[in-house]
C-alpha positions, 0 to 999 in steps of 0.5 A, a space after each residue: 884590597 888586592 885579594 879579598 876585593 877580587 874574591 868577592 867580585 868572583 863570588 858575586 859573578 859565580 852566584 849570578 851565573 848559577 842563577 842564570 843556569 837555573 833560569 835557563 833550566 840548565 840545572 835543577 835540584 835533580 842535578 845536585 849530587 846526593 851520593 857520598 862517593 860523588 861528594 867525596 869526588 868533588 871535595 878531593 879537588 879542593 883538599 888536594 889543591 890546598 896541600 899542593 897535590 897536582 892531580 886528582 882522579 874522577 870515575 869515568 861514570 861519575 854521577 856529577 853532571 856538572 863536573 862532566 861538563 867541566 871535564 869535557 873542556 879540560 885538556 890533558 886528561 888521560 886514563 889512570 894507570 894506577 886506578 882502573 876506571 878513573 881519569 887522571 886530571 891536572 888541577 891547573 888544566 881543570 882551573 883553566 877549563 873553569 875559567 873558559 866556561 866562566 868567560 863563555 857562559 857568563 860573558 853577558 854578566 861580566 860585561 854588565 858587572 864590569 868584571 873583565 879585570 877580575 877574570 884577567 886577575 884570576 887568569 894571572 893567578 892560575 897561570 903564574 901562581 908563584 908571582 900572582 897568587 896569594 899563597 905564592 906572594 905570601 911564601 915569597 915574602 916569608 922567604 925574603 924575611 928569612 933571607 932564603 930563595 927557596 923553602 927547601 933552604 929552610 927547615 920546617 921550624 925555620 920556615 914556620 918561625 919566619 912565617 909567624 914573624 911575618 904574619 904577626 908583624 909585617 902582614 898584620 901592620 899592612 892589613 891594619 894600614 889598609 883598614 885605616 885607609 878605608 876607614 879614612 875614606 869612609 870618614 871623609 864621606 861621613 864628614 862631608 859638607 853634604 852630610 853636614 847640611 843634611 844634619 843626620 850625623 852632626 850631633 853624634 860627631 860633635 859629641 864624639 869629637 867635640 867639633 874636630 874633623 873626623 879625618 884629621 882625628 883619625 890621622 892623628 890617632 893612626 900611629 897609636 893604632 898601629 903601635 897598639 898603644 890606644 888609650 881607652 878614651 881614644 879607643 872608645 871614640 874610634 869605635 863610636 866613629 866606626 858605628 857611625 860609618 856602619 850606620 851610614 853604609 847600611 842606610 846607603 844599602 837600604 836606599 839602593 835596595 828600595 
């Protein structure tokens, strides 16, 4: 709920901003990099950041015009002492430049889509990654489970075993609980008086639950779900309820798009 929701919001915002650039004729097919060197230059940023490399290098005469736009807004760029003809760029400053561009170029979209908090959340993740980023919070939880304050206090095997234990037990249960909470909210709408009056789901719910309230049924089944001790009958009932929820959401989306 904390990470994926904001990630989806950000993806929607960036997609809308891309369309805005296209409609304003700021970008076209001619701006799409079509050169192996430029493609590698773009990809290295993601790969390097993923393994914790703090800087990357961009050729002074790069053919990526969009990257040039970002680099003009990036602080603390200098000529590389190691690679002639290249700029040395700090990942953190590049991210801050990207955020500045989004805040400025997508100001109207942010307001229209009510995504101010999404950008504030993104800024916290960039500037204080150990506390707010997904990787930082996961690492802290893993270290807590191993009673360590820093990853260097553990061997690679000890850290990997602690991570596996946290993922398989604590994090898995947390995600399952979040899923059940969302499922309960969806069932509350499905089982509402408005839907009963409409009559669309009555027959299906009656067949699945024999007249029981869907939300109460899920609450009673929650422990068996979390403990992974579902009977085949209970599992079948929950799957049928999920299908009903998906159908209702699909109908809702169709009404919104029509």
